[in-house]
PAZAPA-4460 file (N, C-alpha, C; in steps of 0.05 Angstrom, whole numbers, plus 32768, in hexadecimal, padded with zeros to 4 digits):
% residues 175
    n_x    n_y    n_z   ca_x   ca_y   ca_z    c_x    c_y    c_z   seq   type   mol
   8084   8037   7E9F   8099   8033   7EB3   8092   801B   7EC4     1      S     A
   80A5   800F   7ED0   80A0   7FF7   7EE1   808D   7FFE   7EF8     2      P     A
   8092   8014   7F06   8081   801A   7F1D   8064   8020   7F14     3      S     A
   8060   802D   7EFE   8045   8032   7EF4   8037   8018   7EEC     4      A     A
   8045   8006   7EE0   803B   7FEC   7ED8   8033   7FDC   7EF0     5      T     A
   8045   7FDC   7F04   803F   7FCE   7F1D   8026   7FD9   7F2A     6      F     A
   8024   7FF4   7F2C   800D   8000   7F38   7FF3   7FFA   7F28     7      N     A
   7FF5   7FF9   7F0E   7FDE   7FF2   7EFD   7FD5   7FD4   7F03     8      L     A
   7FE9   7FC3   7F08   7FE3   7FA7   7F0F   7FD4   7FA6   7F2A     9      A     A
   7FDD   7FB6   7F3C   7FCF   7FB7   7F57   7FB3   7FC1   7F54    10      N     A
   7FAF   7FD6   7F44   7F94   7FE0   7F3F   7F82   7FCC   7F31    11      C     A
   7F8D   7FBE   7F1D   7F7E   7FA9   7F0F   7F75   7F94   7F22    12      A     A
   7F87   7F8B   7F33   7F80   7F76   7F47   7F6B   7F80   7F59    13      E     A
   7F6E   7F98   7F64   7F5A   7FA3   7F77   7F3F   7FA6   7F6A    14      S     A
   7F3E   7FAB   7F50   7F25   7FAF   7F42   7F1B   7F95   7F34    15      N     A
   7F25   7F7E   7F3E   7F1B   7F64   7F35   7F21   7F5F   7F17    16      E     A
   7F36   7F69   7F0E   7F3F   7F63   7EF2   7F59   7F52   7EF4    17      R     A
   7F55   7F39   7EFD   7F6C   7F28   7F04   7F7D   7F22   7EEC    18      T     A
   7F71   7F1C   7ED5   7F80   7F16   7EBD   7F92   7F2D   7EB5    19      A     A
   7F87   7F45   7EB7   7F96   7F5D   7EB0   7FAC   7F61   7EC4    20      E     A
   7FA8   7F5C   7EDD   7FBC   7F5F   7EF1   7FD4   7F4C   7EEB    21      A     A
   7FCE   7F33   7EE3   7FE3   7F20   7EDB   7FF3   7F2B   7EC4    22      V     A
   7FE5   7F34   7EAF   7FF3   7F3F   7E97   8004   7F56   7E9F    23      R     A
   7FFB   7F69   7EB0   800B   7F80   7EB8   8023   7F78   7ECA    24      L     A
   801F   7F65   7EDB   8036   7F5C   7EEB   804B   7F4E   7EDA    25      L     A
   8043   7F3F   7EC6   8056   7F33   7EB4   8064   7F49   7EA4    26      E     A
   8056   7F5E   7E9C   8064   7F74   7E8D   8077   7F82   7EA0    27      R     A
   806F   7F86   7EBA   8080   7F92   7ECD   809B   7F83   7ECF    28      Y     A
   8099   7F69   7ED1   80B2   7F59   7ED3   80C2   7F59   7EB9    29      L     A
   80B5   7F5C   7EA2   80C3   7F5E   7E89   80D2   7F79   7E87    30      A     A
   80C5   7F8E   7E91   80D2   7FA9   7E91   80E8   7FAA   7EA5    31      I     A
   80E4   7F9D   7EBC   80F8   7F9F   7ED2   80FE   7F83   7EDD    32      S     A
   810D   7F73   7ECD   8112   7F57   7ED5   8123   7F54   7EEF    33      P     A
   8132   7F69   7EF6   8143   7F67   7F0F   8137   7F76   7F26    34      S     A
   811C   7F7A   7F25   810E   7F88   7F3B   8112   7F79   7F55    35      A     A
   8114   7F87   7F6A   8118   7F7B   7F85   8101   7F69   7F8C    36      L     A
   80E9   7F6F   7F82   80D2   7F5F   7F89   80CA   7F4C   7F74    37      D     A
   80DE   7F44   7F63   80D7   7F32   7F4C   80CD   7F17   7F55    38      A     A
   80DA   7F0C   7F6A   80D1   7EF2   7F74   80B4   7EF4   7F7F    39      E     A
   80AF   7F09   7F8E   8094   7F0D   7F99   8080   7F11   7F83    40      E     A
   8088   7F1F   7F6E   8075   7F24   7F58   806F   7F0A   7F49    41      S     A
   8084   7EF9   7F46   807F   7EDF   7F39   806C   7ECD   7F49    42      L     A
   806F   7ECE   7F64   805C   7EC0   7F75   8040   7ECB   7F73    43      T     A
   803F   7EE5   7F71   8024   7EF2   7F6F   8017   7EEB   7F54    44      R     A
   8027   7EEA   7F3F   801C   7EE2   7F24   8012   7EC5   7F26    45      I     A
   8021   7EB4   7F32   8018   7E98   7F35   7FFE   7E96   7F45    46      A     A
   7FFC   7EA6   7F5A   7FE4   7EA6   7F6B   7FCC   7EB0   7F5A    47      D     A
   7FD0   7EC5   7F4C   7FBA   7ED0   7F3C   7FB2   7EBD   7F26    48      L     A
   7FC4   7EB0   7F1A   7FBD   7E9C   7F05   7FAE   7E85   7F11    49      K     A
   7FB6   7E7D   7F29   7FA7   7E68   7F37   7F8B   7E71   7F3E    50      S     A
   7F88   7E8A   7F45   7F6D   7E94   7F4B   7F5B   7E95   7F32    51      L     A
   7F68   7E9A   7F1B   7F58   7E9B   7F02   7F4D   7E80   7EFA    52      L     A
   7F57   7E6A   7F06   7F4D   7E4F   7EFF   7F33   7E49   7F0E    53      T     A
   7F2C   7E59   7F22   7F14   7E54   7F31   7EFC   7E5B   7F21    54      L     A
   7EE7   7E4A   7F20   7ED0   7E50   7F10   7EBE   7E65   7F1E    55      P     A
   7EB0   7E75   7F0E   7E9D   7E89   7F19   7E84   7E7B   7F21    56      D     A
   7E74   7E84   7F32   7E75   7E9F   7F3F   7E87   7E9F   7F58    57      P     A
   7E8D   7E88   7F64   7E9D   7E88   7F7C   7EB9   7E91   7F76    58      S     A
   7EC3   7E8C   7F5E   7EDE   7E95   7F57   7EE1   7EB4   7F58    59      G     A
   7ECC   7EC2   7F4E   7ECD   7EDF   7F50   7ECD   7EE9   7F6D    60      A     A
   7EBD   7EDC   7F7D   7EBC   7EE3   7F9A   7ED7   7EDE   7FA7    61      Q     A
   7EE4   7EC7   7FA0   7EFD   7EC1   7FAC   7F13   7ED4   7FA3    62      I     A
   7F13   7EDB   7F8A   7F26   7EEF   7F80   7F23   7F09   7F8E    63      R     A
   7F0A   7F11   7F93   7F04   7F2A   7FA2   7F0F   7F28   7FBE    64      R     A
   7F0B   7F11   7FCB   7F15   7F0D   7FE6   7F33   7F0E   7FE6    65      L     A
   7F40   7F02   7FD3   7F5D   7F02   7FD2   7F68   7F1F   7FCE    66      Y     A
   7F5A   7F2E   7FBD   7F62   7F4A   7FBA   7F60   7F59   7FD4    67      A     A
   7F4B   7F54   7FE3   7F48   7F60   7FFE   7F5D   7F56   8011    68      S     A
   7F63   7F3D   8010   7F78   7F31   8022   7F93   7F3D   801C    69      A     A
   7F9A   7F3F   8002   7FB3   7F4B   7FFA   7FB5   7F68   8002    70      Y     A
   7F9F   7F76   7FFF   7F9E   7F92   8009   7FA2   7F94   8027    71      G     A
   7F96   7F82   8035   7F99   7F81   8053   7FB6   7F7B   805A    72      G     A
   7FC3   7F69   804C   7FDF   7F63   8051   7FF1   7F7B   804C    73      L     A
   7FEB   7F89   8036   7FFB   7FA0   802E   7FF8   7FB6   8043    74      A     A
   7FE0   7FB8   804F   7FDB   7FCD   8063   7FE1   7FC4   807F    75      E     A
   7FEB   7FAC   8081   7FF2   7FA0   809B   7FD9   7F9C   80AD    76      R     A
   7FC2   7F97   80A0   7FA9   7F91   80AE   7FA4   7F73   80AB    77      K     A
   7FB3   7F65   80BB   7FB4   7F48   80B9   7F9A   7F3B   80C0    78      Y     A
   7F8B   7F47   80D2   7F71   7F3B   80D9   7F5E   7F3C   80C1    79      D     A
   7F5F   7F52   80B2   7F4F   7F54   8099   7F56   7F3F   8084    80      R     A
   7F71   7F3C   8082   7F7A   7F28   806E   7F72   7F0C   8077    81      A     A
   7F75   7F06   8090   7F6D   7EEC   809A   7F50   7EE7   8096    82      L     A
   7F3F   7EFB   809B   7F22   7EF7   8098   7F1B   7EF2   807B    83      A     A
   7F29   7F00   8068   7F24   7EFC   804C   7F2C   7EE0   8043    84      A     A
   7F43   7ED7   804D   7F4C   7EBB   8045   7F39   7EA6   8051    85      F     A
   7F30   7EAB   8069   7F1D   7E98   8075   7F03   7E96   8065    86      I     A
   7EF9   7EAD   805C   7EE1   7EAD   804B   7EE6   7E9F   8031    87      K     A
   7EFE   7EA4   8025   7F05   7E96   800C   7F07   7E78   8010    88      A     A
   7F11   7E70   8026   7F13   7E53   802C   7EF7   7E47   802F    89      D     A
   7EE5   7E56   803A   7EC9   7E4C   803D   7EBC   7E49   8021    90      G     A
   7EC3   7E5A   800E   7EB7   7E58   7FF3   7EC3   7E42   7FE3    91      L     A
   7EDC   7E3C   7FE7   7EEB   7E27   7FD7   7EFE   7E18   7FE9    92      A     A
   7EF4   7E06   7FFA   7F06   7DF9   800D   7F1B   7DE6   8000    93      P     A
   7F18   7DE0   7FE8   7F2B   7DCF   7FD9   7F3F   7DDF   7FCA    94      E     A
   7F40   7DF9   7FCC   7F52   7E0A   7FBE   7F6C   7E0C   7FCF    95      F     A
   7F81   7E00   7FC5   7F99   7DFD   7FD5   7FA6   7E17   7FDD    96      A     A
   7FA6   7E2B   7FCB   7FB4   7E44   7FD0   7FAA   7E51   7FE9    97      L     A
   7F90   7E50   7FEF   7F85   7E5C   8007   7F8F   7E4E   8020    98      T     A
   7F92   7E34   801F   7F9D   7E25   8035   7FBA   7E2F   803B    99      K     A
   7FC9   7E33   8026   7FE5   7E3D   8028   7FE5   7E58   8035   100      W     A
   7FD4   7E6A   802B   7FD4   7E86   8036   7FCC   7E86   8054   101      K     A
   7FB7   7E76   805A   7FAF   7E73   8076   7FC5   7E67   8088   102      L     A
   7FD2   7E53   807E   7FE9   7E48   808D   7FFE   7E5C   8093   103      G     A
   8005   7E6C   807F   801A   7E81   8083   8011   7E96   8097   104      L     A
   7FF8   7E9E   8096   7FEE   7EB2   80A9   7FEE   7EA7   80C5   105      L     A
   7FE3   7E8E   80C8   7FE2   7E82   80E2   7FFE   7E7E   80ED   106      Y     A
   8011   7E76   80DC   802C   7E72   80E5   8038   7E8C   80EF   107      E     A
   8033   7EA1   80E0   803E   7EBC   80E8   8034   7EC5   8102   108      A     A
   801B   7EBD   8109   800F   7EC6   8122   8014   7EB3   8139   109      T     A
   8022   7E9E   8134   8028   7E8B   8149   8013   7E76   814F   110      G     A
   7FFF   7E75   813E   7FE9   7E61   8142   7FF1   7E48   8133   111      D     A
   8002   7E37   813F   800E   7E20   8131   7FF9   7E0A   812C   112      I     A
   7FE4   7E07   813C   7FD0   7DF3   8137   7FC2   7DF9   811D   113      D     A
   7FB8   7E12   8119   7FAA   7E19   8100   7FBE   7E18   80E9   114      R     A
   7FD7   7E22   80ED   7FEA   7E21   80D8   7FEF   7E05   80CE   115      A     A
   7FF3   7DF3   80E2   7FF7   7DD6   80DC   7FE0   7DCB   80CC   116      R     A
   7FC8   7DD1   80D5   7FB0   7DC7   80C6   7FAF   7DD1   80AA   117      Q     A
   7FB4   7DEA   80A5   7FB3   7DF6   808A   7FCA   7DEC   8079   118      N     A
   7FE2   7DEA   8083   7FF9   7DDF   8073   7FF4   7DC2   806C   119      F     A
   7FE9   7DB3   807E   7FE3   7D97   8078   7FCE   7D95   8062   120      T     A
   7FB9   7DA4   8064   7FA5   7DA4   804E   7FB1   7DAD   8034   121      H     A
   7FC2   7DC1   8035   7FCF   7DCB   801D   7FE0   7DB5   8010   122      Y     A
   7FEF   7DA7   8020   8000   7D92   8016   7FEF   7D7C   8009   123      R     A
   7FD8   7D75   8016   7FC7   7D61   800A   7FB9   7D6A   7FF1   124      E     A
   7FB3   7D84   7FEE   7FA6   7D8E   7FD7   7FB8   7D94   7FBF   125      L     A
   7FD2   7D98   7FC5   7FE5   7DA0   7FB0   7FEF   7D87   7FA1   126      S     A
   7FF1   7D8B   7F87   7FFB   7D75   7F76   8018   7D78   7F70   127      S     A
   8023   7D90   7F72   8040   7D95   7F6C   8051   7D8C   7F84   128      E     A
   8067   7D7F   7F7E   8079   7D76   7F93   8086   7D8D   7FA1   129      Q     A
   808D   7DA3   7F93   8099   7DB9   7FA0   8086   7DC6   7FB4   130      S     A
   806D   7DC8   7FAE   8059   7DD3   7FC1   8057   7DC1   7FD9   131      A     A
   8056   7DA7   7FD5   8055   7D94   7FEB   806E   7D96   7FFD   132      Q     A
   8085   7D9A   7FF1   809E   7D9D   7FFF   809E   7DB7   8010   133      D     A
   8094   7DCC   8004   8092   7DE5   8013   8080   7DE3   802B   134      A     A
   8069   7DD5   8028   8058   7DD1   803F   8065   7DBF   8054   135      A     A
   8073   7DAB   804C   8080   7D99   805E   8096   7DA9   806E   136      T     A
   80A4   7DBB   8060   80B8   7DCB   806E   80AB   7DDC   8084   137      L     A
   8095   7DE9   807D   8087   7DF9   8091   807D   7DE7   80A8   138      H     A
   8073   7DD0   80A2   8069   7DBE   80B7   807E   7DB6   80CA   139      L     A
   8096   7DB0   80BF   80AC   7DA6   80D0   80B9   7DBC   80E1   140      T     A
   80B4   7DD5   80DA   80C1   7DEB   80E9   80AD   7DFA   80FA   141      T     A
   8094   7DF2   80FB   8080   7E01   810A   8087   7E03   8128   142      L     A
   808F   7DED   8134   8095   7DEE   8151   80AC   7E00   8158   143      E     A
   80C1   7DFE   8147   80D8   7E0F   814C   80D1   7E2D   8149   144      A     A
   80C0   7E33   8135   80B8   7E4F   8130   80A7   7E58   8147   145      K     A
   8095   7E46   8152   8084   7E4E   8168   8095   7E54   8180   146      R     A
   80A9   7E44   8185   80BA   7E48   819C   80C9   7E62   819A   147      T     A
   80D3   7E68   8182   80E1   7E82   817D   80CD   7E99   8180   148      K     A
   80B5   7E96   8176   80A0   7EAA   8179   809B   7EB0   8196   149      Y     A
   8097   7E9B   81A6   8092   7E9F   81C3   80AA   7EAD   81D1   150      D     A
   80C2   7EA4   81CA   80DA   7EB1   81D6   80DB   7ECF   81CF   151      E     A
   80D5   7ED6   81B6   80D6   7EF2   81AE   80C0   7F02   81BB   152      E     A
   80A8   7EF6   81BF   8093   7F04   81CC   809A   7F09   81EA   153      I     A
   80A6   7EF4   81F6   80AF   7EF7   8212   80C4   7F0D   8215   154      D     A
   80D7   7F0D   8202   80EC   7F21   8203   80E1   7F3D   81FF   155      A     A
   80CE   7F40   81ED   80C1   7F5A   81E9   80B2   7F63   8202   156      A     A
   80A4   7F50   820F   8096   7F56   8228   80AA   7F60   823D   157      G     A
   80C1   7F53   823F   80D5   7F5B   8252   80DF   7F77   824D   158      D     A
   80E4   7F7E   8233   80ED   7F98   822C   80D8   7FAD   8232   159      I     A
   80BF   7FA7   822C   80AA   7FBA   8232   80A6   7FBE   8250   160      L     A
   80A8   7FA8   825F   80A6   7FAB   827C   80BC   7FBC   8287   161      A     A
   80D4   7FB8   827D   80EB   7FC9   8286   80E7   7FE6   8280   162      D     A
   80DE   7FEB   8268   80D8   8008   825F   80C3   8014   8270   163      L     A
   80AD   8005   8275   8098   8010   8286   80A2   8015   82A2   164      L     A
   80B1   8002   82AD   80BB   8006   82C8   80CD   801F   82CA   165      N     A
   80DD   8022   82B6   80F0   803A   82B6   80DF   8054   82B3   166      R     A
   80CC   8053   82A0   80BD   806C   829B   80AC   8074   82B3   167      S     A
   80A3   8060   82C2   8093   8066   82DA   80A4   8068   82F4   168      L     A
   80BE   8065   82EF   80D2   8067   8305   80CC   8052   831B   169      K     A
   80C5   803A   8312   80C0   8024   8325   80DA   8015   8329   170      L     A
   80DE   800B   8341   80F6   7FFC   8347   80F1   7FDF   834A   171      S     A
   80D9   7FD6   8343   80D3   7FBA   8344   80C3   7FB1   832B   172      F     A
   80C2   7F98   8326   80B2   7F8F   8310   809C   7F7E   831A   173      N     A
   8086   7F8A   8322   806F   7F7D   832D   8060   7F6C   8319   174      G     A
   804A   7F60   8322   803B   7F4D   8310   802E   7F5E   82FA   175      S     A
***
C-alpha cells in the first residue's frame, strides 16, 4: 500500500539506507501519483539523491545528520534540526543543499542575516539556473518577510498581554 511503502522509506532513511529510501519513495509515487505530498516527496527524492553523491566517510556522517535533521523537523524540534544541519555544513561546507536548508531555517526563524548568508552561498555553489533563481527570490524577499514576522510577533504579544490582563482582572497594561 502507499502508506506502508512511505513508512518503509522513512525507516530506510532513518536507518541510513538512503538508496533504499529513494527506491521506496519512487515506488510510493508510482503507486500513488496523485498523493497530496507528491511534490514534497519529489523534493525529498532529489535531496536524497544529492546526498548519495557525497563520498564516504563524511558522506555517511552527513546522511546520518540529515536523517536526524529531518526527524527533528517532523517532530517540530527545530533546534535539533538546525544543530544537525550546522554539523553537516561543517563536514562539507561546499555542499549546496545544506546551505539551502540552513537558509530556509534561518528565514523561518527571522534571522535574516544568517539566511542571507546561506542563500548567497547556495546561489554561488549551485550550477542550475532554477536553483539560483530560487535563492535570488528568497534573497529579495527577506526584508519583507522579516517585517511581516516582526509585525506578527508584536500582534501575538498584544493578544497575550490582553489575555493576561483579563485573566488577572487588571485594568491597565503595565510594563
